[in-house]
N, C-alpha and C positions, 0 to 999 in steps of 0.2 A: 474233146480234142485229144487230150492225153491218151485216152483209150485207142483212138485211132492209130497214133503213133506207135504206141506199144505193140498193138496188133500187127502193124506192117512190120516192125523190127524182128517180132518173133516169126512172122511168115517168111521173111528174108533169111533168117536163121536156119529155118527148117528146109526151105527149098533150094537154097544156094549153097549148101555146104560143100565144100570142095571134094569130099569123098564120094558123093553121090548127089548130083543135081537134078536128078529125076524126081519129080513130085510123086509121092506115093498116092495111088488112088484112094487109099483110106483117109489119108489126110486131107485130099481135096474133097472128099465126100462130106467130112466132118466140117471143113471150112465153109463150104457152101450151105450146109445146114445152119451153121452159126451165123451166117450172114443174112440168109434169105428164108430159112425154114420157121417153123413154129417151134414152141418149146417142147412138145410132145415128140415130134420127129427127132429133133436134136438130142432129147434125152434117150430115145431109143437107140441112136447111133452111139452115144457115149456108153450106154449100157453093155453094148456089144463088146467092150474091151474089158468089162468086169472090174471097174476100178471101185475104190471105196464110195459108199453113198455121199459122204462129205465132199468129195472131189466133183461128183456129178452136181451137187447143189451148188458149190462154188462157181463151177462153170455156168450154170443156169443164171446165177446172179450176174455174172458178167455180161451174158446175153441179154438180160433184161435192161442192162445199161445201154447196149448197143441199140435194142429195139426203140429206145427213147430218142435216138439221134434222128434229126429230120431226114426225109426221104432223099432230097438232093444230096446232103452230106453223105449218106449211107451208100448212095450211088457211086459218089466219088471213091469211097473206100473199096467198093466191089470193082471199079475199073481199075484202080492202082493194083489191087491184089491180083486181078486178072493179068495184068502187064508183068508183074513179079513172076508169076507161075509160067507164063509164055516165055518170058527171059530165061528162066531157069531151065526149062525144058529145052529151048534152043541151044544152051551152053553144051548139052550132051551131043549134039550134032558135029561139033568142032573138035 
């Protein structure tokens, strides 16, 4: 449960920052792979940013924790994240 709350707070911080409320497509791609992708596809996306290897391993460890969450709870996280992204994109229209 703590992981989900932390993840949602980070998503809010990234998506709804006042200076730019448009969700970056790369962030959205990484977020989708984090929530629904397998380890190899997520690792490939992370490697495209050329981070240090220990950063990739740390994010993969977090993904392993997320992958252990039950399917219904994981779907709730996906639904809430989708609403946050939609809300952030809507704010740029006003």
